[in-house]
TORGUDO-105414 format. One record per residue (C-alpha): x, y, z. Coordinates in pm, 1 decimal, decimal comma, padded with zeros to 6 digits, always signed. Layout:
BEGIN
@px: X&py: Y&pz: Z
...
***
This chain:
BEGIN
@px: -01276,8&py: -13661,2&pz: +17807,5
@px: -01586,7&py: -13446,3&pz: +17827,4
@px: -01646,8&py: -13162,8&pz: +17581,5
@px: -01531,6&py: -12823,0&pz: +17706,9
@px: -01544,3&py: -12459,1&pz: +17595,4
@px: -01203,2&py: -12373,2&pz: +17450,2
@px: -01048,1&py: -12104,9&pz: +17231,7
@px: -00727,7&py: -12014,0&pz: +17052,7
@px: -00433,7&py: -11976,4&pz: +17291,0
@px: -00571,4&py: -12199,4&pz: +17567,1
@px: -00341,3&py: -12445,7&pz: +17738,7
@px: -00492,5&py: -12793,2&pz: +17734,1
@px: -00445,9&py: -13160,8&pz: +17798,8
@px: -00490,2&py: -13349,8&pz: +17473,1
@px: -00544,7&py: -13723,4&pz: +17447,5
@px: -00468,3&py: -13942,3&pz: +17147,2
@px: -00528,9&py: -14316,7&pz: +17124,6
@px: -00411,8&py: -14523,1&pz: +17418,8
@px: -00147,3&py: -14272,0&pz: +17521,8
@px: -00185,2&py: -14057,6&pz: +17832,8
@px: -00311,2&py: -13699,7&pz: +17814,3
@px: -00028,9&py: -13463,5&pz: +17716,8
@px: +00005,7&py: -13086,3&pz: +17774,9
@px: -00030,1&py: -12861,1&pz: +17473,0
@px: -00158,6&py: -12528,8&pz: +17345,2
@px: -00433,6&py: -12449,0&pz: +17094,4
@px: -00264,8&py: -12261,1&pz: +16810,5
@px: -00337,5&py: -12153,1&pz: +16456,7
@px: -00275,3&py: -12437,2&pz: +16210,3
@px: -00049,8&py: -12389,3&pz: +15906,9
@px: -00242,8&py: -12173,7&pz: +15661,8
@px: -00260,6&py: -12449,9&pz: +15401,6
@px: -00384,5&py: -12716,3&pz: +15643,7
@px: -00761,4&py: -12752,0&pz: +15642,1
@px: -00960,8&py: -12865,6&pz: +15942,1
@px: -01096,5&py: -13222,6&pz: +15905,9
@px: -01451,5&py: -13217,6&pz: +15781,4
@px: -01731,5&py: -13331,9&pz: +16009,3
@px: -01529,3&py: -13304,0&pz: +16327,4
@px: -01526,1&py: -13033,2&pz: +16592,2
@px: -01161,3&py: -13007,7&pz: +16679,9
@px: -00871,0&py: -12774,8&pz: +16759,3
@px: -00516,2&py: -12766,4&pz: +16628,8
@px: -00284,1&py: -12836,4&pz: +16922,1
@px: +00092,4&py: -12806,3&pz: +16952,5
@px: +00231,2&py: -13024,9&pz: +17230,8
@px: +00496,4&py: -12927,7&pz: +17481,8
@px: +00808,1&py: -13138,6&pz: +17519,6
@px: +00785,8&py: -13261,5&pz: +17158,8
@px: +00772,0&py: -13111,8&pz: +16812,9
@px: +00439,4&py: -13279,3&pz: +16743,3
@px: +00107,9&py: -13115,8&pz: +16662,6
@px: -00230,3&py: -13237,8&pz: +16538,3
@px: -00602,2&py: -13178,0&pz: +16506,2
@px: -00760,2&py: -13304,7&pz: +16830,8
@px: -01131,1&py: -13365,3&pz: +16877,2
@px: -01280,5&py: -13129,8&pz: +17132,4
@px: -01401,6&py: -13419,0&pz: +17347,3
@px: -01039,4&py: -13529,8&pz: +17381,0
@px: -00931,7&py: -13198,9&pz: +17536,3
@px: -00935,1&py: -13064,8&pz: +17894,6
@px: -00826,9&py: -12723,6&pz: +18027,5
@px: -00468,8&py: -12735,4&pz: +18153,6
@px: -00495,1&py: -12557,5&pz: +18488,2
@px: -00819,8&py: -12720,4&pz: +18602,1
@px: -00682,1&py: -13069,6&pz: +18553,3
@px: -00311,2&py: -13023,3&pz: +18619,1
@px: -00298,9&py: -13193,4&pz: +18959,9
@px: -00513,9&py: -13481,6&pz: +18835,8
@px: -00291,4&py: -13544,3&pz: +18534,4
@px: +00033,5&py: -13523,6&pz: +18728,6
@px: -00096,6&py: -13782,7&pz: +18973,7
@px: -00195,5&py: -14037,6&pz: +18709,2
@px: +00093,1&py: -13987,9&pz: +18465,3
@px: +00455,7&py: -14077,5&pz: +18529,0
@px: +00780,4&py: -14072,9&pz: +18339,5
@px: +01071,5&py: -13842,5&pz: +18267,2
@px: +00939,3&py: -13718,3&pz: +17933,1
@px: +00600,5&py: -13635,5&pz: +18081,2
@px: +00762,2&py: -13436,2&pz: +18362,1
@px: +00980,1&py: -13251,5&pz: +18113,1
@px: +00670,5&py: -13160,7&pz: +17913,2
@px: +00501,6&py: -13023,2&pz: +18225,3
@px: +00819,9&py: -12830,6&pz: +18310,9
@px: +00812,5&py: -12681,5&pz: +17961,5
@px: +00455,5&py: -12559,6&pz: +18020,2
@px: +00553,1&py: -12398,5&pz: +18350,6
@px: +00852,5&py: -12231,1&pz: +18189,6
@px: +00624,8&py: -12100,8&pz: +17915,2
@px: +00386,8&py: -11960,8&pz: +18176,8
@px: +00670,1&py: -11792,8&pz: +18364,9
@px: +00794,6&py: -11628,5&pz: +18047,4
@px: +00444,9&py: -11521,5&pz: +17947,9
@px: +00358,6&py: -11370,2&pz: +18284,7
@px: +00294,2&py: -10998,9&pz: +18247,8
@px: +00340,2&py: -11011,2&pz: +17870,2
@px: +00119,7&py: -11068,7&pz: +17570,9
@px: +00146,0&py: -11437,3&pz: +17500,6
@px: +00279,5&py: -11535,0&pz: +17161,8
@px: +00116,7&py: -11829,7&pz: +16988,7
@px: +00452,0&py: -11999,6&pz: +16934,3
@px: +00566,8&py: -12231,8&pz: +17209,9
@px: +00926,1&py: -12131,9&pz: +17298,2
@px: +01189,1&py: -12401,6&pz: +17281,2
@px: +01371,9&py: -12443,8&pz: +17607,4
@px: +01645,8&py: -12669,8&pz: +17731,1
@px: +01379,7&py: -12903,8&pz: +17862,5
@px: +01216,3&py: -12929,8&pz: +17522,1
@px: +01514,8&py: -12991,7&pz: +17295,2
@px: +01583,9&py: -13349,7&pz: +17196,7
@px: +01238,1&py: -13474,7&pz: +17285,2
@px: +01142,6&py: -13605,9&pz: +16940,8
@px: +01162,5&py: -13958,7&pz: +17077,4
@px: +00885,6&py: -13886,1&pz: +17328,6
@px: +00555,3&py: -14071,2&pz: +17342,3
@px: +00380,4&py: -13826,6&pz: +17109,5
@px: +00595,7&py: -13950,4&pz: +16820,0
@px: +00402,3&py: -14276,2&pz: +16826,2
@px: +00051,7&py: -14128,4&pz: +16835,6
@px: -00201,2&py: -14218,2&pz: +16571,2
@px: -00330,6&py: -13892,2&pz: +16427,9
@px: -00670,2&py: -13829,8&pz: +16273,4
@px: -00667,0&py: -13540,9&pz: +16021,9
@px: -00779,3&py: -13541,9&pz: +15660,4
@px: -00539,9&py: -13373,2&pz: +15419,5
@px: -00618,3&py: -13214,0&pz: +15087,9
@px: -00375,2&py: -12921,4&pz: +15066,7
@px: +00006,5&py: -12887,6&pz: +15087,4
@px: +00148,2&py: -12869,2&pz: +15437,8
@px: +00433,6&py: -12631,6&pz: +15508,9
@px: +00674,9&py: -12607,8&pz: +15799,0
@px: +00584,0&py: -12945,6&pz: +15940,3
@px: +00827,6&py: -13178,6&pz: +16113,5
@px: +00898,3&py: -13534,9&pz: +15990,6
@px: +00669,2&py: -13696,5&pz: +16249,7
@px: +00388,8&py: -13464,2&pz: +16136,9
@px: +00437,2&py: -13581,8&pz: +15778,4
@px: +00391,3&py: -13939,9&pz: +15881,3
@px: +00073,7&py: -13892,6&pz: +16081,5
@px: -00077,1&py: -13695,4&pz: +15796,5
@px: +00012,6&py: -13968,7&pz: +15552,1
@px: -00142,2&py: -14236,8&pz: +15768,4
@px: -00485,9&py: -14075,9&pz: +15740,6
@px: -00494,6&py: -13941,8&pz: +15383,2
@px: -00798,2&py: -14055,4&pz: +15186,5
@px: -00674,0&py: -14014,0&pz: +14826,3
@px: -00351,9&py: -14215,5&pz: +14785,5
@px: -00304,9&py: -14130,0&pz: +14418,5
@px: -00252,1&py: -13761,0&pz: +14485,5
@px: -00183,6&py: -13721,9&pz: +14856,0
@px: +00193,5&py: -13735,3&pz: +14821,5
@px: +00177,4&py: -13378,6&pz: +14693,2
@px: +00051,4&py: -13273,4&pz: +15035,9
@px: +00362,2&py: -13393,4&pz: +15213,4
@px: +00703,2&py: -13231,1&pz: +15214,7
@px: +01025,1&py: -13370,6&pz: +15352,9
@px: +01379,3&py: -13255,5&pz: +15291,9
@px: +01632,4&py: -13535,8&pz: +15255,8
@px: +01993,7&py: -13533,1&pz: +15345,1
@px: +02270,7&py: -13775,0&pz: +15254,8
@px: +02535,9&py: -13828,7&pz: +15515,5
@px: +02850,6&py: -14030,3&pz: +15460,1
@px: +02976,2&py: -14206,6&pz: +15769,5
@px: +03331,3&py: -14305,0&pz: +15853,9
@px: +03244,7&py: -14666,0&pz: +15782,7
@px: +03159,3&py: -14577,3&pz: +15425,3
@px: +02789,0&py: -14645,9&pz: +15473,6
@px: +02530,5&py: -14398,8&pz: +15353,0
@px: +02213,8&py: -14292,9&pz: +15529,7
@px: +01913,4&py: -14140,7&pz: +15356,4
@px: +01701,8&py: -13988,7&pz: +15629,1
@px: +01438,7&py: -13728,7&pz: +15697,6
@px: +01582,7&py: -13392,5&pz: +15788,8
@px: +01544,9&py: -13304,4&pz: +16155,0
@px: +01431,1&py: -12952,0&pz: +16073,2
@px: +01108,3&py: -12834,7&pz: +15915,6
@px: +01039,7&py: -12939,4&pz: +15559,6
@px: +01142,4&py: -12712,0&pz: +15275,7
@px: +01181,8&py: -12713,7&pz: +14899,5
@px: +00929,9&py: -12933,1&pz: +14729,0
@px: +00761,4&py: -13266,9&pz: +14786,8
@px: +00846,8&py: -13633,7&pz: +14792,5
@px: +00768,3&py: -13756,2&pz: +14445,0
@px: +00694,8&py: -14128,2&pz: +14405,5
@px: +00897,4&py: -14317,5&pz: +14151,3
@px: +00728,2&py: -14376,5&pz: +13817,1
@px: +00844,8&py: -14739,0&pz: +13831,1
@px: +00586,8&py: -15009,5&pz: +13892,0
@px: +00626,4&py: -15154,9&pz: +14240,1
@px: +00545,8&py: -15511,5&pz: +14345,7
@px: +00514,9&py: -15632,9&pz: +14703,3
@px: +00509,8&py: -15992,9&pz: +14825,9
@px: +00404,5&py: -16070,2&pz: +15183,2
@px: +00140,8&py: -15882,1&pz: +15384,4
@px: +00226,1&py: -15975,8&pz: +15742,5
@px: +00263,0&py: -15738,3&pz: +16037,9
@px: +00544,8&py: -15548,9&pz: +15870,2
@px: +00447,6&py: -15581,7&pz: +15504,4
@px: +00095,0&py: -15452,0&pz: +15555,9
@px: +00211,6&py: -15120,5&pz: +15698,1
@px: +00479,1&py: -15084,4&pz: +15431,4
@px: +00233,2&py: -15137,5&pz: +15145,5
@px: -00017,5&py: -14898,9&pz: +15298,3
@px: +00242,9&py: -14623,6&pz: +15311,2
@px: +00364,3&py: -14693,6&pz: +14958,1
@px: +00008,8&py: -14647,4&pz: +14834,2
@px: -00049,5&py: -14335,2&pz: +15038,2
@px: +00264,2&py: -14182,9&pz: +14890,7
@px: +00123,3&py: -14235,3&pz: +14541,1
@px: +00320,6&py: -14539,9&pz: +14427,8
@px: +00172,9&py: -14787,9&pz: +14181,4
@px: +00174,7&py: -15116,9&pz: +14372,4
@px: +00086,7&py: -15475,4&pz: +14282,7
@px: +00047,2&py: -15708,9&pz: +14581,5
@px: +00056,2&py: -16082,1&pz: +14643,5
@px: +00017,1&py: -16279,9&pz: +14962,5
@px: +00006,2&py: -16650,6&pz: +15033,5
@px: -00331,5&py: -16594,6&pz: +15201,8
@px: -00504,9&py: -16407,0&pz: +14921,8
@px: -00774,2&py: -16252,7&pz: +15143,7
@px: -00513,5&py: -16022,9&pz: +15299,8
@px: -00483,1&py: -15847,7&pz: +14964,7
@px: -00846,0&py: -15730,2&pz: +14964,6
@px: -00795,3&py: -15421,6&pz: +15183,1
@px: -00506,6&py: -15301,1&pz: +14967,8
@px: -00700,5&py: -15357,9&pz: +14647,5
@px: -00963,9&py: -15125,2&pz: +14793,6
@px: -00688,4&py: -14869,9&pz: +14860,0
@px: -00580,2&py: -14880,6&pz: +14497,9
@px: -00332,7&py: -15167,8&pz: +14474,0
@px: -00339,1&py: -15420,1&pz: +14192,0
@px: -00358,9&py: -15794,6&pz: +14253,9
@px: -00089,4&py: -16035,0&pz: +14141,1
@px: -00186,8&py: -16399,9&pz: +14108,9
@px: +00163,3&py: -16541,0&pz: +14169,9
@px: +00505,1&py: -16406,8&pz: +14275,4
@px: +00628,9&py: -16473,5&pz: +13921,5
@px: +00348,2&py: -16262,0&pz: +13774,7
@px: +00418,4&py: -15973,8&pz: +14011,9
@px: +00789,5&py: -15973,0&pz: +13925,6
@px: +00727,6&py: -15998,2&pz: +13550,2
@px: +00483,0&py: -15705,7&pz: +13547,9
@px: +00669,1&py: -15475,9&pz: +13789,9
@px: +00999,6&py: -15291,1&pz: +13772,2
@px: +01094,8&py: -15332,6&pz: +14138,6
@px: +00949,7&py: -15608,7&pz: +14355,5
@px: +00985,7&py: -15605,3&pz: +14734,5
@px: +00934,3&py: -15909,6&pz: +14954,2
@px: +00894,6&py: -15939,3&pz: +15331,8
@px: +00844,2&py: -16291,1&pz: +15468,8
@px: +00908,4&py: -16469,2&pz: +15795,0
@px: +01230,8&py: -16669,5&pz: +15776,9
@px: +01502,4&py: -16817,6&pz: +15551,9
@px: +01285,4&py: -17108,3&pz: +15435,9
@px: +00998,6&py: -16878,4&pz: +15337,7
@px: +01240,2&py: -16644,0&pz: +15160,3
@px: +01387,2&py: -16931,5&pz: +14956,8
@px: +01049,0&py: -17083,7&pz: +14877,7
@px: +00924,5&py: -16747,6&pz: +14754,0
@px: +01210,3&py: -16720,6&pz: +14506,0
@px: +01275,8&py: -17083,5&pz: +14411,1
@px: +00933,7&py: -17244,6&pz: +14454,8
@px: +00659,1&py: -17310,4&pz: +14197,1
@px: +00553,7&py: -16986,5&pz: +14022,3
@px: +00822,0&py: -16816,8&pz: +14232,1
@px: +01013,0&py: -16496,2&pz: +14185,5
@px: +01287,8&py: -16656,6&pz: +13979,9
@px: +01040,0&py: -16751,7&pz: +13707,4
@px: +00951,4&py: -16386,5&pz: +13658,5
@px: +01305,1&py: -16250,0&pz: +13659,9
@px: +01456,3&py: -16131,7&pz: +13334,6
@px: +01727,0&py: -15874,5&pz: +13257,0
@px: +01658,6&py: -15542,0&pz: +13424,1
@px: +01399,8&py: -15671,2&pz: +13672,9
@px: +01473,6&py: -15572,8&pz: +14033,7
@px: +01419,0&py: -15772,6&pz: +14351,2
@px: +01446,6&py: -15632,6&pz: +14704,2
@px: +01427,6&py: -15881,3&pz: +14992,3
@px: +01322,0&py: -15713,0&pz: +15317,2
@px: +01305,3&py: -16034,1&pz: +15521,3
@px: +01527,9&py: -16083,0&pz: +15825,5
@px: +01738,2&py: -16384,4&pz: +15728,0
@px: +02098,9&py: -16502,5&pz: +15753,7
@px: +02375,8&py: -16384,3&pz: +15523,1
@px: +02411,3&py: -16723,8&pz: +15352,4
@px: +02044,1&py: -16723,8&pz: +15251,9
@px: +02046,4&py: -16371,5&pz: +15114,0
@px: +02373,3&py: -16437,9&pz: +14926,4
@px: +02221,7&py: -16746,1&pz: +14763,4
@px: +01913,2&py: -16550,5&pz: +14658,7
@px: +02125,7&py: -16269,8&pz: +14519,2
@px: +02327,5&py: -16512,2&pz: +14309,9
@px: +02026,4&py: -16676,4&pz: +14147,0
@px: +01856,6&py: -16342,0&pz: +14077,6
@px: +02168,7&py: -16193,2&pz: +13921,2
@px: +02231,5&py: -16511,4&pz: +13722,2
@px: +01905,7&py: -16440,6&pz: +13535,0
@px: +02003,5&py: -16081,8&pz: +13461,0
@px: +01812,3&py: -15934,6&pz: +13753,3
@px: +01927,3&py: -15676,7&pz: +14006,9
@px: +01925,6&py: -15754,7&pz: +14378,8
@px: +01913,6&py: -15557,7&pz: +14701,8
@px: +01865,7&py: -15683,5&pz: +15055,8
@px: +01683,3&py: -15437,2&pz: +15279,8
@px: +01569,3&py: -15585,2&pz: +15613,6
@px: +01385,9&py: -15343,1&pz: +15841,5
@px: +01424,9&py: -15262,1&pz: +16209,0
@px: +01100,4&py: -15182,8&pz: +16386,1
@px: +00762,8&py: -15325,7&pz: +16476,5
@px: +00404,6&py: -15319,1&pz: +16352,3
@px: +00335,3&py: -14970,9&pz: +16488,1
@px: +00647,9&py: -14822,6&pz: +16331,8
@px: +00563,1&py: -14997,0&pz: +16005,7
@px: +00213,6&py: -14845,1&pz: +16010,4
@px: +00359,1&py: -14502,1&pz: +16088,1
@px: +00619,9&py: -14521,9&pz: +15812,0
@px: +00898,9&py: -14489,6&pz: +16069,0
@px: +01104,0&py: -14805,4&pz: +16008,6
@px: +01483,2&py: -14812,1&pz: +15986,9
@px: +01597,4&py: -14979,2&pz: +15664,7
@px: +01931,9&py: -15158,9&pz: +15635,3
@px: +02027,1&py: -15215,2&pz: +15271,5
@px: +02313,8&py: -15385,3&pz: +15088,6
@px: +02383,8&py: -15503,5&pz: +14735,8
@px: +02315,0&py: -15312,1&pz: +14415,0
@px: +02388,0&py: -14947,0&pz: +14495,5
@px: +02203,0&py: -14819,3&pz: +14189,9
@px: +01893,4&py: -15015,1&pz: +14292,1
@px: +01919,8&py: -14869,5&pz: +14642,3
@px: +01901,3&py: -14522,3&pz: +14491,5
@px: +01612,0&py: -14625,5&pz: +14265,9
@px: +01423,4&py: -14728,9&pz: +14580,2
@px: +01465,7&py: -14385,7&pz: +14739,9
@px: +01101,1&py: -14273,8&pz: +14727,4
@px: +00985,2&py: -14616,0&pz: +14848,5
@px: +01223,7&py: -14606,9&pz: +15143,8
@px: +01110,0&py: -14253,4&pz: +15225,7
@px: +00749,8&py: -14375,0&pz: +15233,1
@px: +00815,0&py: -14668,9&pz: +15462,5
@px: +01095,0&py: -14549,9&pz: +15687,0
@px: +01250,9&py: -14258,4&pz: +15868,3
@px: +01605,4&py: -14366,3&pz: +15781,9
@px: +01778,7&py: -14604,0&pz: +15543,2
@px: +02141,9&py: -14712,6&pz: +15550,1
@px: +02347,1&py: -14857,7&pz: +15264,6
@px: +02595,6&py: -15107,2&pz: +15410,6
@px: +02787,9&py: -15231,5&pz: +15109,1
@px: +02796,6&py: -15584,3&pz: +14970,0
@px: +02518,7&py: -15840,3&pz: +14997,7
@px: +02516,0&py: -16007,6&pz: +15339,1
@px: +02615,7&py: -15703,7&pz: +15540,9
@px: +02258,4&py: -15591,5&pz: +15599,8
@px: +02154,0&py: -15941,0&pz: +15710,4
@px: +02439,6&py: -15953,7&pz: +15960,8
@px: +02369,0&py: -15606,6&pz: +16096,8
@px: +01996,5&py: -15677,2&pz: +16127,2
@px: +02060,2&py: -15994,9&pz: +16326,3
@px: +02291,2&py: -15807,2&pz: +16560,4
@px: +02031,3&py: -15534,2&pz: +16614,3
@px: +01759,0&py: -15789,1&pz: +16690,7
@px: +01994,8&py: -15989,2&pz: +16910,4
@px: +02041,7&py: -15681,8&pz: +17128,7
@px: +01667,9&py: -15608,6&pz: +17133,1
@px: +01568,1&py: -15965,7&pz: +17211,2
@px: +01822,1&py: -15998,3&pz: +17490,8
@px: +01706,2&py: -15669,2&pz: +17641,1
@px: +01343,8&py: -15782,3&pz: +17632,6
@px: +01432,8&py: -16104,2&pz: +17815,6
@px: +01618,1&py: -15900,7&pz: +18079,7
@px: +01319,7&py: -15669,9&pz: +18127,6
@px: +01094,1&py: -15972,2&pz: +18185,0
@px: +01345,4&py: -16123,7&pz: +18424,9
@px: +01361,9&py: -15803,9&pz: +18627,9
@px: +00983,4&py: -15770,1&pz: +18652,3
@px: +00940,0&py: -16127,6&pz: +18769,9
@px: +01222,4&py: -16095,3&pz: +19023,1
@px: +01054,9&py: -15782,8&pz: +19159,4
@px: +00729,4&py: -15972,2&pz: +19195,8
@px: +00871,3&py: -16274,9&pz: +19378,3
@px: +01067,7&py: -16053,6&pz: +19617,8
@px: +00761,3&py: -15849,9&pz: +19711,0
@px: +00850,0&py: -15537,9&pz: +19514,1
@px: +00606,7&py: -15336,6&pz: +19306,2
@px: +00646,3&py: -15399,2&pz: +18934,9
@px: +00491,2&py: -15061,0&pz: +18858,5
@px: +00740,4&py: -14889,2&pz: +19087,2
@px: +01024,1&py: -15071,4&pz: +18912,8
@px: +00896,7&py: -14940,1&pz: +18579,5
@px: +00867,7&py: -14587,5&pz: +18721,2
@px: +01226,9&py: -14604,3&pz: +18844,5
@px: +01355,5&py: -14735,4&pz: +18511,1
@px: +01164,9&py: -14464,6&pz: +18326,9
@px: +01345,4&py: -14202,1&pz: +18533,8
@px: +01689,0&py: -14343,9&pz: +18457,2
@px: +01924,1&py: -14396,9&pz: +18165,4
@px: +01730,6&py: -14697,5&pz: +18034,4
@px: +01416,1&py: -14492,1&pz: +17972,9
@px: +01277,1&py: -14554,9&pz: +17624,0
@px: +00953,0&py: -14605,0&pz: +17439,2
@px: +01045,4&py: -14971,7&pz: +17395,5
@px: +01096,8&py: -15023,5&pz: +17769,3
@px: +00775,1&py: -14846,1&pz: +17862,7
@px: +00555,9&py: -15016,1&pz: +17602,5
@px: +00683,2&py: -15367,2&pz: +17671,8
@px: +00652,7&py: -15325,2&pz: +18048,1
@px: +00300,4&py: -15192,6&pz: +18004,3
@px: +00219,5&py: -15501,1&pz: +17794,5
@px: +00334,2&py: -15720,3&pz: +18080,8
@px: +00162,7&py: -15523,4&pz: +18357,5
@px: -00164,7&py: -15523,3&pz: +18162,0
@px: -00133,6&py: -15884,7&pz: +18047,3
@px: -00174,7&py: -15764,6&pz: +17689,1
@px: +00046,0&py: -15962,1&pz: +17451,2
@px: -00114,9&py: -15872,3&pz: +17119,9
@px: +00168,9&py: -15913,2&pz: +16870,2
@px: +00362,3&py: -15607,1&pz: +16763,4
@px: +00669,7&py: -15823,0&pz: +16695,7
@px: +00603,1&py: -16196,1&pz: +16708,3
@px: +00787,1&py: -16385,3&pz: +16980,9
@px: +00865,1&py: -16668,3&pz: +16739,0
@px: +01042,3&py: -16425,6&pz: +16506,4
@px: +01265,2&py: -16269,0&pz: +16771,4
@px: +01361,9&py: -16620,7&pz: +16879,9
@px: +01443,6&py: -16702,2&pz: +16517,8
@px: +01661,8&py: -16394,3&pz: +16497,8
@px: +01842,9&py: -16485,0&pz: +16818,9
@px: +01908,9&py: -16832,7&pz: +16682,4
@px: +02049,6&py: -16690,6&pz: +16360,2
@px: +02260,4&py: -16434,9&pz: +16549,3
@px: +02410,9&py: -16710,1&pz: +16762,2
@px: +02493,3&py: -16903,1&pz: +16443,5
@px: +02656,0&py: -16587,8&pz: +16304,1
@px: +02875,3&py: -16571,4&pz: +16613,1
@px: +02963,3&py: -16940,2&pz: +16580,0
@px: +03067,5&py: -16886,7&pz: +16217,2
@px: +03334,5&py: -16637,4&pz: +16322,8
@px: +03416,3&py: -16805,7&pz: +16656,1
@px: +03278,6&py: -16512,7&pz: +16855,1
@px: +03106,1&py: -16576,8&pz: +17189,9
@px: +02738,8&py: -16478,5&pz: +17227,0
@px: +02657,8&py: -16595,4&pz: +17583,1
@px: +02393,2&py: -16329,4&pz: +17655,2
@px: +02206,4&py: -16406,8&pz: +17333,5
@px: +02233,6&py: -16778,8&pz: +17401,4
@px: +02081,5&py: -16738,9&pz: +17748,0
@px: +01800,5&py: -16520,4&pz: +17613,1
@px: +01735,9&py: -16770,0&pz: +17335,4
@px: +01672,8&py: -17044,5&pz: +17588,0
@px: +01412,3&py: -16830,2&pz: +17764,2
@px: +01231,6&py: -16763,0&pz: +17435,0
@px: +01239,8&py: -17134,9&pz: +17354,1
@px: +01073,9&py: -17196,7&pz: +17689,9
@px: +00809,0&py: -16935,6&pz: +17605,7
@px: +00745,2&py: -17105,1&pz: +17271,2
@px: +00694,3&py: -17434,6&pz: +17453,1
@px: +00427,8&py: -17254,5&pz: +17655,0
@px: +00240,5&py: -17166,9&pz: +17333,0
@px: +00353,0&py: -16803,7&pz: +17324,0
@px: +00492,1&py: -16812,5&pz: +16967,8
@px: +00216,3&py: -16602,4&pz: +16814,9
@px: +00210,0&py: -16347,9&pz: +17097,0
@px: +00426,1&py: -16038,3&pz: +17122,7
@px: +00790,2&py: -16081,4&pz: +17221,1
@px: +00701,0&py: -15936,8&pz: +17563,6
@px: +00520,9&py: -16266,3&pz: +17633,1
@px: +00867,4&py: -16405,3&pz: +17713,7
@px: +00762,9&py: -16286,4&pz: +18061,7
@px: +00547,2&py: -16596,2&pz: +18088,6
@px: +00852,9&py: -16817,9&pz: +18062,3
@px: +00961,2&py: -16687,4&pz: +18403,1
@px: +00630,3&py: -16744,3&pz: +18583,8
@px: +00563,7&py: -17106,0&pz: +18482,3
***
C-alpha cells in the first residue's frame, strides 16, 4: 500500500502480513503503550474483531476511497460482517461527534475467531499494557526484544472452570486484562525437541521470562534460542538433571521412547523430585510406559500434547491437553500460559493421548474431505474458488477451512502441520478404536488417502498436500 496522509479518527484499511486488508479506525493507543521506534505508524482498532495494533503508514489506505476496491477483492462472512460493522458505526456517528471507541454491535460480537486473530503484529514493547485483550497480549509477546523482563509488560487474567466431566481448564479470560501480570515460574525449565511446534513454544517461554535450557537432536537448531537467552544442554540427561521441569515435544512414539530410554536419555537424568512433561502426540500405551519408568526413579510425570499448528505455536495460542500428576500440572501454569490460550487437565495418564488422537482424527478426516471436494469440483467443471466462497458463507466457515483451501488453490504446501504426522495420528486413532472394538470407518478411509499422498513424496509437506493424492 502506498503512503497516505492520515490522522486520528480516520477510518482505514489496514494490512498485516499475508492477510487481506481489513477495515479499522485510527485511535489513541493505551497510555502506557509506546509507539515502536523508527517506524512511522498509527494505532488501529479493527472492526469485526477485538484486535488492535501499530500499523505502518504504508500499510494503510483511506476507508471510503478504497471501499469498493476492497469489497471486490475480499470475500468471506467475517469480512462482510466487519464491513457491516463499519457502516453501522457510520450510521450511528452521522450528525454526532464521533467517539474514538468503536461501538460493539450484534455483528461484532463473537468475532474473536476472525482472521485478525492470526495476524503477526510488529510493535516493540517496553511499558505495561492495560486493557488489552488476550490476542493483543500474544502479538505483543511475539515481538518483544527483551525476554528477561518483557513478561512484566503483559497482563492476562486467568480463570479456572470445572466442567461436568471433572476436567479443569486454565484459560485466558475473554475480557480485558486486569489485576497484575503473568509471572514466570522461578523453576528452571528444560525443553527437548525444536521442531515446528517446539520452536514456537520455546520462543514464547523465553519471551515470558522463563529460564530455559534447550536440546535438539540437530544441535544447530539451538543456536537461535541461545541468542534469545536460552542455555544449551549437551544431552537430554544433562537437561533433566540441571532443570526442575523438562518438557519434550518429538515426532512419534519411537522418538518419544528413544528420548527417554536411549543413550544419555531422560531417564539417566531423573532423580526424586525431577519433573518430566511429554508434549508429543503418541498413543496411550507409550505415554503410560514412559510415566511408569519416570515415576519408578522418583520423578514426576505429566503428559501434555498440544492441539494446533506452527502458526498457533508461534503465536502462543495452542490448546494443551494434560493428564497425570495434578500438582505438576499446576506447577506448569505459567509455562502453559506462555505457550497456549487454554489448557485442560483430563485426569490419569493416557487420557490426554487418547483425546489428542481423537481431535487429530477429526481434523485429518476433515482435511481429506476438503481436498476431495475441491478435486471433485475441478473434474466436474466447477470453480474451486467459488466452492471456497460458498463454504466460507456457510456453517463450515473457519480459519482452518480457508487457510487449507488457500494452500491448495495457490499450490503452496509449506508445512504448518506435516502430512506424515497427521497420517501417524490417524493410524494411532484407528488403533485406539480397534482396542475398544469401536468402528472408525471415516478415519480409515482418510488414512488411506494420506498413505497415497506419502507414496507421492508429500510426507514433508503440509497436510493440505493430501490434495495431490486425488489428482494423480
